[in-house]
C-alpha positions as CSV (number, residue, x, y, z in Angstrom):
1,M,-30.9,-23.6,-26.7
2,L,-31.4,-26.9,-28.2
3,S,-27.9,-28.5,-28.5
4,A,-26.5,-30.3,-31.7
5,D,-26.1,-33.5,-29.6
6,I,-29.6,-33.3,-28.6
7,E,-30.9,-32.8,-32.1
8,S,-29.0,-35.8,-33.4
9,M,-30.6,-38.2,-30.9
10,L,-34.2,-37.0,-31.1
11,E,-35.5,-40.2,-32.9
12,T,-33.5,-42.9,-31.2
13,D,-31.5,-42.3,-28.2
14,I,-34.0,-39.5,-26.7
15,Q,-35.4,-42.7,-24.7
16,T,-31.9,-43.6,-23.1
17,C,-31.1,-43.2,-19.5
18,S,-30.2,-39.6,-19.0
19,Q,-27.1,-40.2,-16.6
20,T,-25.3,-41.3,-19.7
21,I,-25.4,-37.8,-21.1
22,T,-23.6,-34.8,-19.6
23,A,-25.0,-32.0,-21.8
24,P,-27.2,-29.7,-20.0
25,V,-30.8,-30.0,-20.5
26,N,-33.9,-27.8,-20.1
27,V,-36.6,-30.2,-19.5
28,L,-36.2,-33.6,-17.7
29,F,-39.2,-36.1,-17.8
30,A,-39.2,-38.4,-14.7
31,D,-41.7,-41.6,-15.4
32,C,-43.7,-39.7,-17.8
33,E,-45.8,-41.3,-20.6
34,S,-44.2,-41.3,-23.9
35,S,-47.3,-39.8,-25.4
36,L,-46.9,-36.8,-23.4
37,V,-43.2,-36.3,-24.4
38,D,-44.4,-36.8,-27.8
39,A,-47.3,-34.2,-27.6
40,L,-45.0,-31.8,-26.3
41,R,-42.1,-32.3,-28.8
42,P,-43.4,-29.7,-31.4
43,R,-43.6,-27.0,-28.5
44,L,-40.0,-27.8,-27.2
45,L,-38.5,-27.9,-30.9
46,A,-40.4,-24.4,-31.5
47,G,-38.8,-23.2,-28.0
48,R,-35.5,-24.4,-28.9
49,L,-35.4,-26.3,-25.5
50,S,-33.5,-29.4,-25.0
51,W,-35.2,-32.4,-23.2
52,D,-34.6,-36.0,-21.9
53,T,-36.4,-38.7,-20.3
54,V,-35.3,-40.8,-17.2
55,A,-36.8,-43.2,-14.9
56,F,-37.7,-41.9,-11.6
57,S,-35.5,-44.4,-9.6
58,E,-32.3,-43.2,-11.5
59,L,-33.3,-39.2,-11.1
60,A,-31.0,-38.8,-8.0
61,L,-28.0,-40.3,-10.1
62,C,-29.1,-38.1,-13.1
63,L,-29.0,-34.8,-11.0
64,E,-25.4,-35.7,-9.9
65,N,-24.3,-35.8,-13.3
66,R,-26.6,-33.7,-15.3
67,H,-26.9,-29.7,-15.2
68,I,-30.6,-29.0,-15.7
69,I,-31.4,-25.5,-16.7
70,G,-35.1,-25.4,-16.4
71,A,-37.4,-28.1,-15.1
72,V,-38.2,-31.5,-14.1
73,V,-41.7,-33.2,-15.0
74,F,-42.9,-36.0,-12.5
75,G,-45.3,-38.6,-14.3
76,K,-48.7,-39.4,-12.8
77,T,-47.3,-42.3,-10.9
78,V,-44.6,-40.8,-9.0
79,C,-46.4,-39.5,-6.0
80,A,-48.4,-42.9,-5.3
81,A,-45.0,-45.0,-5.8
82,A,-42.2,-42.7,-4.2
83,Q,-41.3,-42.8,-0.6
84,P,-41.8,-39.5,0.9
85,E,-38.3,-39.1,2.3
86,Q,-37.1,-39.7,-1.2
87,L,-39.2,-37.3,-2.9
88,S,-38.4,-34.7,-0.1
89,F,-34.6,-35.2,-0.8
90,L,-35.2,-34.9,-4.4
91,L,-37.1,-31.7,-4.0
92,K,-34.6,-30.0,-2.1
93,T,-32.0,-30.8,-4.5
94,L,-33.9,-29.4,-7.2
95,Q,-34.6,-26.1,-4.9
96,Q,-30.8,-25.7,-4.3
97,Q,-30.1,-26.1,-8.0
98,G,-33.1,-23.6,-8.8
99,V,-34.9,-26.1,-11.1
100,A,-38.7,-26.1,-10.9
101,A,-41.0,-29.3,-10.2
102,F,-44.1,-30.1,-12.0
103,F,-46.2,-33.0,-11.0
104,L,-48.7,-34.6,-13.2
105,T,-51.3,-35.8,-10.5
106,Y,-54.8,-35.7,-9.1
107,G,-53.6,-34.1,-6.0
108,P,-50.4,-32.6,-4.2
109,P,-47.4,-34.7,-3.6
110,A,-46.9,-35.9,-0.2
111,T,-44.2,-33.6,0.4
112,N,-44.7,-30.1,-0.9
113,D,-41.9,-27.9,0.8
114,H,-40.3,-26.9,-2.5
115,H,-41.2,-23.4,-3.4
116,L,-41.0,-24.1,-7.5
117,V,-43.5,-27.0,-6.9
118,T,-46.5,-26.8,-9.4
119,V,-49.2,-29.2,-9.7
120,I,-50.6,-29.7,-13.2
121,A,-54.0,-31.4,-12.8
122,P,-55.5,-33.1,-15.9
123,E,-57.8,-30.0,-16.6
124,T,-54.7,-27.7,-16.8
125,E,-52.3,-30.0,-18.6
126,H,-52.9,-27.5,-21.6
127,E,-50.7,-25.0,-19.5
128,L,-47.7,-27.3,-19.2
129,P,-45.7,-26.0,-22.1
130,A,-46.1,-22.4,-21.5
131,R,-45.1,-23.3,-17.5
132,L,-42.2,-25.1,-18.9
133,E,-40.8,-22.2,-21.1
134,T,-41.3,-19.7,-18.2
135,A,-39.3,-22.3,-15.9
136,V,-36.6,-22.3,-18.3
137,Q,-36.6,-18.6,-18.8
138,Y,-36.2,-18.2,-15.2
139,A,-33.6,-20.7,-14.7
140,K,-31.5,-19.3,-17.6
141,Q,-31.6,-16.0,-15.9
142,R,-30.6,-17.5,-12.6
143,H,-27.7,-19.6,-14.4
144,H,-26.7,-16.3,-16.0
145,A,-26.6,-14.5,-12.9
146,Q,-24.6,-17.0,-10.9
147,A,-22.2,-17.3,-13.9
148,D,-21.7,-13.4,-13.7
149,R,-21.2,-13.7,-9.9
150,R,-18.5,-16.4,-10.3
151,L,-17.0,-14.4,-12.8
152,H,-16.9,-11.4,-10.8
153,E,-15.4,-13.4,-7.8
154,D,-13.0,-14.9,-9.9
155,T,-11.8,-11.6,-11.3
156,A,-11.6,-9.8,-7.8
157,E,-9.4,-12.8,-6.6
158,Q,-7.4,-12.6,-9.6
159,L,-6.8,-8.9,-9.2
160,E,-6.1,-9.0,-5.6
161,M,-3.4,-11.5,-6.5
162,A,-2.1,-9.2,-9.2
163,G,-2.0,-6.4,-6.4
164,Q,0.0,-8.5,-4.3
165,V,2.5,-9.4,-6.9
166,Q,2.7,-5.6,-7.9
167,R,3.6,-4.9,-4.1
168,N,6.5,-7.5,-4.2
169,F,8.2,-5.1,-6.6
170,L,8.2,-2.2,-3.9
171,P,11.2,-2.0,-1.7
172,S,10.7,-4.1,1.4
173,R,13.5,-2.0,3.3
174,L,14.2,1.8,3.0
175,P,18.1,2.6,3.0
176,H,18.1,4.7,6.2
177,T,21.5,6.3,7.6
178,D,22.2,7.8,10.8
179,R,21.4,11.4,9.2
180,I,18.8,10.4,6.8
181,R,15.2,9.0,7.4
182,W,12.8,7.6,4.4
183,A,9.3,7.0,4.4
184,A,6.8,5.9,1.9
185,M,3.1,5.1,1.4
186,F,1.3,3.1,-1.4
187,R,-2.5,3.3,-1.6
188,P,-4.0,2.1,-4.8
189,A,-7.5,3.2,-6.1
190,Q,-8.4,-0.4,-6.6
191,W,-6.7,-3.9,-6.4
192,V,-3.9,-3.0,-8.6
193,S,-2.2,0.6,-8.9
194,G,-0.9,2.8,-11.8
195,D,2.0,4.1,-9.4
196,I,5.6,2.4,-8.5
197,Y,8.4,3.8,-6.7
198,D,11.9,2.6,-5.4
199,I,14.3,3.8,-3.2
200,T,17.7,1.9,-3.5
201,R,21.3,2.2,-2.4
202,L,23.6,2.8,-5.5
203,D,27.1,2.8,-4.0
204,E,28.7,4.0,-0.6
205,S,27.7,7.7,-1.4
206,H,24.3,7.7,-3.5
207,I,20.9,6.8,-3.2
208,G,18.6,6.9,-6.1
209,F,14.9,7.1,-5.8
210,Y,11.9,7.5,-8.0
211,L,8.0,7.7,-8.2
212,A,6.4,6.9,-11.3
213,D,2.7,7.0,-12.4
214,A,1.3,5.4,-15.3
215,V,-1.8,7.2,-17.1
216,G,-4.8,5.5,-15.1
217,H,-5.3,2.8,-12.6
218,S,-6.6,0.0,-14.4
219,M,-4.9,-3.3,-15.3
220,P,-3.0,-1.9,-18.4
221,A,-1.5,0.8,-16.1
222,A,-0.5,-1.7,-13.6
223,L,1.1,-3.6,-16.2
224,L,2.9,-0.7,-17.2
225,T,4.5,-0.2,-13.8
226,I,6.0,-3.4,-14.2
227,F,7.7,-2.3,-17.3
228,L,8.5,0.9,-15.7
229,K,10.4,-1.1,-12.9
230,Q,12.4,-3.0,-15.3
231,A,13.3,-0.1,-17.7
232,T,14.3,2.4,-15.2
233,V,18.2,2.1,-14.9
234,M,20.0,4.1,-12.3
235,R,23.5,2.6,-12.6
236,Q,25.8,1.0,-15.1
237,T,28.4,-1.5,-14.6
238,M,31.1,-2.5,-16.9
239,G,33.6,-4.9,-15.6
240,N,35.1,-3.4,-12.5
241,H,33.8,0.0,-13.0
242,Y,30.2,1.3,-12.7
243,R,28.6,4.7,-13.5
244,I,25.7,6.1,-11.8
245,F,23.4,8.1,-14.2
246,E,22.4,11.6,-13.8
247,P,18.6,12.1,-13.1
248,D,18.0,13.8,-16.3
249,E,19.8,10.6,-18.2
250,V,17.7,8.1,-16.3
251,I,14.4,9.9,-17.2
252,A,15.6,10.5,-20.9
253,N,16.6,6.8,-21.1
254,L,13.3,5.5,-19.7
255,N,11.5,8.0,-22.1
256,R,13.5,6.5,-25.1
257,R,12.6,2.8,-24.1
258,M,8.9,3.7,-23.8
259,T,8.8,5.3,-27.0
260,Q,10.5,2.5,-28.7
261,Q,8.2,0.0,-27.0
262,D,5.3,1.4,-29.2
263,F,2.7,0.3,-26.6
264,N,-1.0,0.0,-28.0
265,G,-3.5,2.2,-26.4
266,C,-1.6,5.3,-26.0
267,L,0.0,4.2,-22.6
268,F,1.9,7.3,-21.0
269,A,3.9,8.0,-17.6
270,T,5.1,10.4,-15.3
271,C,8.1,10.3,-13.0
272,C,10.1,12.0,-10.6
273,Y,13.7,10.7,-10.0
274,G,16.2,11.9,-7.6
275,L,19.9,11.2,-6.8
276,L,21.1,12.1,-3.0
277,N,24.6,12.0,-2.1
278,I,24.3,10.8,1.3
279,Q,27.8,12.3,2.3
280,T,27.3,16.2,1.2
281,F,23.5,16.1,1.1
282,E,23.5,17.3,-2.6
283,L,20.1,16.4,-4.2
284,K,19.8,16.2,-8.0
285,L,16.2,16.0,-9.6
286,A,14.3,15.4,-12.8
287,R,11.0,15.0,-13.7
288,A,8.7,14.0,-16.8
289,G,5.0,15.5,-16.3
290,H,5.0,14.5,-12.6
291,P,3.7,16.9,-9.9
292,Y,6.6,19.0,-8.8
293,A,8.8,17.5,-5.7
294,I,8.0,19.6,-2.5
295,L,11.3,21.0,-0.6
296,I,10.1,21.6,3.1
297,R,12.5,23.8,4.7
298,D,12.1,25.5,8.2
299,N,8.6,24.0,8.0
300,T,7.5,25.8,4.8
301,P,6.7,23.9,1.7
302,T,8.0,25.2,-1.8
303,C,7.7,23.6,-5.1
304,L,10.9,22.5,-7.0
305,Q,9.9,23.5,-10.6
306,S,11.6,21.7,-13.7
307,R,10.6,21.3,-17.2
308,G,9.8,17.8,-18.6
309,G,6.8,16.5,-20.5
310,L,5.2,13.0,-20.4
311,L,6.9,9.7,-20.6
312,G,6.3,7.6,-23.9
313,V,5.2,10.9,-26.0
314,F,8.5,12.2,-27.8
315,E,11.5,10.1,-28.2
316,Q,14.2,12.9,-28.2
317,A,12.4,14.9,-25.5
318,Q,14.5,16.9,-23.2
319,F,14.4,16.7,-19.5
320,E,15.7,19.6,-17.2
321,K,17.9,18.5,-14.1
322,Q,18.1,20.8,-10.8
323,T,20.2,20.6,-7.9
324,V,19.5,21.6,-4.5
325,Q,21.6,21.3,-1.6
326,L,19.9,20.2,1.5
327,R,20.6,20.7,4.9
328,S,19.7,19.5,8.4
329,G,15.9,19.7,9.2
330,D,15.1,19.7,5.3
331,K,12.3,17.4,4.3
332,L,11.6,16.2,0.6
333,F,8.0,15.3,-0.5
334,V,7.4,13.5,-3.8
335,Y,3.7,12.4,-4.5
336,S,1.7,10.9,-7.5
337,D,-1.3,13.1,-9.0
338,G,-3.9,11.3,-7.0
339,G,-2.7,13.3,-3.9
340,E,-2.8,16.7,-5.8
341,S,-6.2,17.2,-4.3
342,L,-4.8,16.9,-0.8
343,V,-1.7,18.7,-1.3
344,G,-2.7,21.9,-3.2
345,N,-3.5,23.4,-6.7
346,A,-1.9,25.7,-8.9
347,K,-2.6,29.6,-9.0
348,D,-3.4,31.4,-12.0
349,D,-0.2,33.6,-11.6
350,G,2.0,30.4,-12.0
351,G,2.3,29.7,-8.3
352,F,1.2,27.1,-5.9
353,Y,-1.5,27.1,-3.1
354,F,-0.9,24.5,-0.3
355,T,-3.8,23.2,1.4
356,K,-4.2,24.0,5.4
357,G,-4.0,20.1,5.9
358,F,-1.0,19.6,3.9
359,T,0.8,22.8,5.5
360,S,-0.2,21.2,9.1
361,L,1.9,18.1,8.2
362,C,5.3,20.0,7.4
363,C,6.1,20.3,10.9
364,L,6.0,16.3,11.4
365,P,8.9,14.2,11.1
366,V,9.0,12.5,7.9
367,D,7.7,9.2,8.9
368,Q,4.6,10.5,11.1
369,M,4.3,13.2,8.0
370,I,3.7,10.1,5.4
371,R,1.6,8.1,7.8
372,T,-0.8,11.0,8.4
373,F,-1.1,11.8,4.7
374,D,-1.8,8.3,4.3
375,E,-4.6,8.5,6.9
376,I,-5.9,11.7,5.3
377,A,-6.0,9.8,1.9
378,R,-7.8,7.0,3.4
379,H,-10.6,9.1,4.8
380,H,-10.7,11.6,2.2
381,H,-14.2,12.0,-0.1
382,F,-12.9,12.3,-3.7
383,R,-15.1,13.9,-6.1
384,P,-16.4,11.8,-9.0
385,G,-13.7,11.4,-11.5
386,E,-11.2,12.3,-9.1
387,L,-10.2,9.1,-7.4
388,D,-6.8,7.7,-8.3
389,D,-4.0,5.7,-6.7
390,V,-2.2,7.8,-4.1
391,T,1.5,7.2,-3.5
392,A,4.2,9.4,-1.8
393,I,7.9,9.5,-0.7
394,G,9.4,11.4,2.0
395,L,12.9,12.2,2.8
396,E,14.3,13.9,5.6
397,I,17.9,15.3,6.9
398,L,18.4,14.6,10.3
């Protein structure tokens, strides 16, 4: 497209040396007669193409300072006057930039290893305008393709960095004790994830843990997980005293903060929060629209069902708390909905059917169980529309 700068200098500055101009140009005339440029001017204007002229001796410097999206037209005297090495260098530079080269000559140039070189003999000079327009269209398509590729590469790099930042919000160490073992896996569907989890020691007797899943696995969902991380309050300190919140309180407070935030784009989330007394092994749970936590006792899985809707929908929503007394050998498995097809499916009668693959994992120690589940998720061929982030937390009482 003809730029305003080029339009303003058509009558005067168009003959000036082009290395003083940094704007992109479609057609560059090197040592071409002014009569040729004048003859082509109406066609160039009609095609909204920008152009400029330059002395052949200054072309190399011009190529360093100017972006040519189209073609270079070499005058009739260039082939006879130029050194073959110099001409070869210029043609290779143009080829690397995807710029077509047109020679106005009676014969081929001394070097012709440039796949975009075209010789315009006197009897075919009337074809030059159409050839230039074609070269410009080709160059524009190539330029746009390169720009799209660079944008894709930049986006991928930024998403990779965002994914690493998100992983930094996950716990680097798990609070094991001599009687309690933890394990976790985190497998985003793409660079970033809509899942987030935390397992943290609240005092000498309690560990709080949760797994939250923002709807979707796009960048908005990933950003929402950061909000969930900051908005999930497990304990409140007041002076020299503190209070550990019950699971239903944690979920209710998180839901209230989400609804008060009034997110654009209808962002919702699910969550399962647990509070474990590491001395008595009493476990308290609450959930908000999340897949049921699974208690594995005597190598047999059972869903721990409780009521609770999605986070971020109704400010005054109620969430049910349940209490389970764990004992030696028990395991707890909490997962995001991306792993539902790997775990099982709900029955028509309200029960739950566990897959054979998941059932076979229940006899394994919790760390091995989570590692194997991660491998299953990595190799599983999800159906279209089924692929999602897969995250899981495992707990075992030794």
